[in-house]
N, C-alpha and C positions, 0 to 999 in steps of 0.2 A: 733421389732428389739431389740437386746441388748443393743444397743447403743443409743436408740432414746431419752433418758432423760439424756445424756451427752453432754457436749460441745465437739467441734471438738478438742480443745487444751487438754481436759482431756483425750480423747481417743487416742491421739498421745502420751500423757505422760505415760499413763498405757502401751501402745504397747512397748514404749521405754524401761521401767522397766522389761518387760517380757523377753527382750533379756538375760538380766543376768541369770534369771533363767533357760532359755533354755541353754545358755552356761555352767552353771554349771550341768546340767543332762548329757550334752555331756561328759564333763570333767570326771564327777564320772564313767559314763559308760565306756569310754575308759580306766580309770584307772583300773576298776575292770576286764574287759574283756581280756585286753591284756596279762594277766598272765595265763590264763586259758589253753590255748593250743587248737588244733583243734577240732572243735565241729562240729555237724550236727544240723540244726533246724528241729524240728518235728512241723509241722502246723497241726491243725485241730479244731474242734467245742469245745467249752466250755460245750456245752449241752449233749455231749455223756455220757451215764450212765455206771457205772462200770459193768454191766452186758451185754453191747453191744459187739459184737465180735470184732468190731474195737478198743475198750478199750484194751481188751486183746492183739491184734496183735500190737498195739502201744507200750504196755509194753514189748512184746517180742522184738519187732525191736530195741527198746533203749537199752534192755540188749546185744543183739548181737553188736550194734554199740560200746558199751563200751568194749565188747571182742575184737573188731577189732582195738581198740586204740583210739576211738573218745570218746568225752563228748557230751551231749545233751543239746540242748538250746531249750526251749519253751517259751510261754508267761507266765507261772508261775501260771496259773489260773487252773480250774476245767477240768473235760472231757479229752480230748485226751492229752492236755497239762499236766495233772496230771498224765495220763498213761505214757507219756514219760519220766517225771521225776521219776516216781516209777520205772521203768525198769532201769534207769540208776543209781539210788540211791541203788537199791537192789543189782546191780553188783557192787557196790563199786567205780562207776565212777564219773565223775564231771557232776552234774545235776543243770543247770543252768535255772533260771526264771526270764525273763525280764517282771516284773509285771507293769501292767497299772492301775493306779487309775481309777475305773468307780463307777457309782452310783448304779448298779446293778451286779451281778453273778461274778465279778472277785475279787479274794483275792488269795495270795500267798499260793499254795498247800503244804503239809507239808513234800513233797518229794524232795523239791528244797533245796540243800546244798549250791549254789551261787545265792543267790538273788540279784536283781537289780531293783529298782523302779523308775517309771516314771509317769509323768503327762502329757506328750506330746506323741501323736501317732507318730509323724514323728521322733521325737528323737530315741524312741524305735525301729522303723523300720531300721534307719541306723545301730543300733547296731546288729540286726539280720543280715543284709547283710554284714556287714563289717567282722564280726567274725565267720560265717558259712562257713564251706567248701563244704557244700551240704545242700539239702532240700529234706525232705521226707513229703509229703502233704497228710493227712488224710481227709475224708470227713468233710465238715464245712459249714459255711455260708459266708457272704459277708465278713468278716474280713479274713477268710482262703483265698478267692479268691483274695483278695487285696494284701495279703502278698506272695501268688504265682506269681501272674502277676506282681508284681512291681520287684520280683527277676528276671524273665524272660526278662522284659523290660530292666533292666539294663545290662543284658548279651547280649541281642539282639543289643543294642546300644553301646556296648562295653565300658560302663561305669565301668564294673567290669569284671575281668576275667570269663572264662567259668567255671561252676561248675554243678555237677550231680544234676538232679531234678528227683524226683520219685513221681508219683501219686499213691497212695496206695488204692485200692478198685475199680477194674475194672468196676463193675455193677454201680458205683456211678459216675465215671470219663468219661465213654466211650461216653455218651451222648454228653458231652461238648467236647471231643476230636473230636468226629464226625463232630459236628457243626464247629470247628475251621478248620478242614480240607475241609469239604464240602461248608462252606460259606466263611468265612475269607480268607482261602488260594486260594479258587476258584475265588475270587473277586479281589485278587491281593494285599490284605491287608497286608498279611506277605509272608515272602519266603519260599519254599519247605524247606530249612535247619531248619528253625523255628520249624518244626514239631518234630524234634530229642529232643526238651526239654520235650516232652511229653511222657515219659515212664512210662507205667502202670504195676502195679503187685497186687498180692493177697497173696504174700509169704514174710514174714519178712526176710528170708535169702537172698531172690533174691533181695530184695530192697538194702540191705547192701552189696551184692556183686556187683550191679551195681554201688554203690560209689566207692568200691575199684578197680573195673575194670576199672573206669573212670580214676582214678589216675595212673593206670598201663599203659594204653593204651596211654594217653598224656605225659607220662614220667614226671609227675610231683608229688610232695609231697604237702599235705596238709600245708597251711601255718601256721607258728607258730606266 
């Protein structure tokens, strides 16, 4: 255990001082993000290569988001995150990278023009949810699923207002969506209306249209 050689008083003191660092990350994130304007989060794997079709589709999706008046928020790293930032930056849009410090694979990519750095995952996740007007989730691993289901859970529990969610890549997501429907829903662990959060597509234009149509049908405008 990480604390096995420390006294309980030392552990409590270190934890207390960590609160100030956490507060500082929240304050810096809020200050930087509050002035950026409406953005869409693009989630997906850091391990996706540049020759992968999903990389190219994420780049195109981000470009279309900028043309529709949105900025793009990613985790600031490689793979799908890089693709999202690249598409936004090449379209002269706001390309936000919420970069997390990790011992492997993560560094802020060159296409980010609004970088924000974090040490704590939970602080970073708050920024994603607070300042995103919608979520487009490309194929990824555990981190991608974590980000997706946290956003859905917060909407399901009305901790945040309803926002559009798109799952990009039907061949990747359809198995999960079927399981959610045939197992989670069938056993009563979610409500039928919760299935509305799981919209799938393989078309960048359709993904962006779903976001625009959401705000038109709900008679809402993205929050600034």
